[in-house]
N, C-alpha and C positions, 0 to 999 in steps of 0.2 A: 595587309592593307596596301592598295596600289599606290605607287608614288606618282605624284603629278607635279607639274611645273606651274608656278603661280603667275598671275598676270603681272605682278610686280617684277618678277624675274624676266618675263618676256619683254616688258617695256624697257628694262635696263639693258637687255641684250641689243635691242634696236638702237639704243643710244651708244653703246660701247663698240659694237662690231663695225668693221670698216670694209674689209675685202671679202671676196668670195671664199678664199682660204680660211679666213676668220670664222665664217659661218659654218663651213664644213667641220672645222675642228670643234667649234662650240656645239654643233648638232650631235657630233659623235659623242662628246662628253655627256650630253643630256641623255642620249639613248642608252649609254652604258649604265647609267644610274636609274633608268626606268625599267619597269617590268614589261618588256616588249617581246613579241614573238615575231620571228623573221621567217617568211615563207611566201612572199609575193614578189620574188625577183632577187632577193638577197638572203644571206643566212648569217649576217653579222652586223654589228652596229656601224662599223666604218663604211661598208659598202652601202648600207641604208642611207647614211648621211650624204655620201657622194651622190647617190642616185636622186635623192630628194632635191638637193641643191642644183645639180646640173640640169636635171629635167625641168625644174621650175624656171630656170633661166634659158631654156632651149639651147643648152650647150652640149656638145658631144661628150661621150664618156672619156675620150682621150684628149680633152682640152689641155693645152700646154700650161706648164707651171706659170709662165709669164702672164697668161690671161687670168689665172687664179689669183694673182696679186692685185687685180683690178679692183678699184673702189666701187662699192655698190651705191645705187641711189637710195634715197630714203624710202621710196615706194617699194623697191626691190627688197630692202631689209625688212620692211613691214610684212610683206607677203611671205618671205621665207620664214621669219620667226613665227608668224601665225600658223604656218603649216607644220612646223616642228611642234608647236603646242598641240595642234590637233592630232598629230601622230602619237604623242605621249598621252594626252588627257582623254582623247576619244578612241584611241587605238585604231585610228583610220589607216588602212594600208596606203603606202605612198602612191601607188598607181591611181587611186581614187582622188588623191590630193593634186596630182599633176595631170590627170586624165591621159596618161601615157604608159604604155607597156611594150616592151620589145620582145618579139617572137620571131625566130628564124631570121634574125638580123633586120627585121622591119618593125617600125614603130606603129602601134595601133592605138586608136582612141578607145578608152575604156571609162566607164562610170559604174555606179552602183546597180545598174540594170543587168550587168553581165559579170561572170567570174573573171578574175585577173588571169591572163594567160600564163601558164607555167608547166604545161604538159611536156614530158620527155618525148612525146611523139614528134616534137619538132626535130629531134635528131634523126628520126627515120625519114622525115621529109627531106632533110638536107642531104641524105644519102640516097634519095630517090627510091626508098623502100627496097634497095638491093640488099641481099641477093634474091629476095623473094619475088621480084617481078623484073621484067626487062623494060626499063624506062621508055624505050622507043616504041614499045607496043601498047603502052597505056593510053587508052582513048577516053575513058570515063572514070571519074572518081566521085565518091559520095562521102560527105562528112555529116554525121548525125549528132545532134545536141551541139550545134555549132557555136553558140554563145556569141562572142565578139566577132566570130568569123575568121579568127586567126589561123586555124588549121586549114580551113577551106581555101582561104586566100593565099596561104603559103604554098599549098598544093598547086594552086593555079599559077603561081610564080615559078615554081620548080618544074612544073609540067605545062609549059606554055601552049603545047599543041593538044592538050586534053581539055575536055569539058568537065567542069567541077560543079556538082550540085550539092546543096547543103540545106539542112533543115533544123528547126528548133520549134518546140511547142510554144515558146514565149514570143509574142509579137515585139516586145521590148528588145529582145535579143536580135530579132530579124532587123529591126530598125538600126541598131548599132552596127550590125554586120554590113548592112547595105551602105551605111555612112562610110565605113572603112573601105568598102569596095569602090565607092565613088571617089573617095579621097585618094586612093592608090591607083585609080584609073585602070582597074582590072576588068577586062571584058569577057573572060572565059569562065566566069563563075556566076551562079544564080542561087538565090536564097528562097526557101519555101517555109511558111509557117506550117508545121507538121508534127503530129504526135508520132514520133519515130518515123515509120515508113508510110503512114497513112496517106499523105498528100505528096509523096515523092514521085517523080515521073516513073512510069512503068517501063524500065529498061534495065539492061545488065551492066554492071560496073566491074572494072578490073580491080579496083580497090574500094573497100568500104572501111572507113576509119571513124572511130567515135571515142569521145571522152565524155561519157554520160555521168550523171550523178551516181556516186557509189559510196557515200558515207553512210555507215549503218547507224541505227538509232542509238546504240550505246556510245559509239565514238562521238556522235553529235552532242551528247550531253556534256562531254569533256573538251569540246573543240575550243581552241584559243579564241579570245574575244575578237581578234583581227578578222577571223573568218566569218563572224556573225554579221559583218558589214556586207558580205556577199549575199546574193539571192539564195534563199533556202532551196528554192526549186531546182537550182543547179548543183546542189550538194547532196541532198538526201534522197534515197531511193529504197524505201521499205526498211524493215527491221534488220535485214542482213546486207542492205546496200545494193541488192542485185535485181530489183524489180524490173528495171529497164533492160538490163543486160540479158535477163532470161528471155524477154520478149524479142530482143534483137537476135539472139541465137536461134530462135524458132523461125524467124522471118528472113534472115539474111540470105539463105540459100537461093531463094527465088529472085534475088537481085544481083547475084554474082555471075560473072562469066565462068566458063569451064576452068580457066586457070586463075580465077580471081582469089583474092585474099581478104579476110576480115581482121582488122586490127582494133582492139578495144582496150582502154585503160580502166582498170578496176581498183587500183591502189591497194589499200589495206584489206579489201574484200577478196583478195586473191585466194586465200585459204578457204573461205566460205564457198567460192565458186568451184574449186576443185572438189570440195565435199559434196556440192550439189550435183556435179556432173562427173562422177568417178570414172566413167568409161571414156571420157573425152581426153585425148592427148594434147593438152594445151602446150603451145610453144611459148615459153616466157622469155621475153626479149631483154637483153642487157644493154646498158647505155654507158658510154664513156664519161658523160658529164653528170651521171647520177640519175636516179629515178628507178621505179620498179612498178610491178603490178600491171604490166602491159602484155597482153597475149595476142598471138596470131593463130588463126585457123585457116586452112584451105577450104575450098568449096566441098571437096570430097570428105573432109573431116566433119563439116557441118551436116552432111547427109546422115551421119551416125547419131545426131542428137534427137 
């Protein structure tokens, strides 16, 4: 039976708690006793509590201890305690409660229309996709299944001289991505509502990157409740999780430059992908900060598919 927190306990917390630090400690204790799954920016109860409280108060993650001793207003306490209640009772991911998620060091707006950014591809962007490309020679980048736009906009920031195009089949996602683009004042990125490559400009890209839906049907049946808050369209892709990836592998060659690369995240469907394409020599990338199931193929390798 799932453990929940009662309205009586929430009301009592509003009365008893005083400082920011009080709420962080109390939130941590509540999370520790609840049956929560961590996978939307943290992997433990303490970091989850810190993220919820600081983001809700628009404070940086390195807020000094002296500020954490500050007294909260009644309105702030009400808001924070209600969000803790939703996190526990409704299993709502913190980024949907705060409408904030950090990717490649930049804060993005997110809500239930888009997946919460968490791809290890961010580490590749921060390293300018080296050694696979020469950053100074990159002119065009394409991001498919862009969601919130975090991968595309991060590429635009790390490759300011490149043009970044991005697509998603969901107009809701395009709306959120465009909102993030305008909020961040990024002018070298454009978004297209497109079923994979159907409505993408007909040109060659130095980098095509994608974090498509890749959860298979069996895994989706056992997925933690927290992930059910996210749009199913962004998670599931056929029985083996590879419907979109198969299409992309067939089409990407026509959109890559001679020295171009394709980078795709398939997560737990990596084994199924290798089984489906036994003759393809996928390069599986490793990440210092964790993450797996991201492959890289060159244009020449794509020709063999």
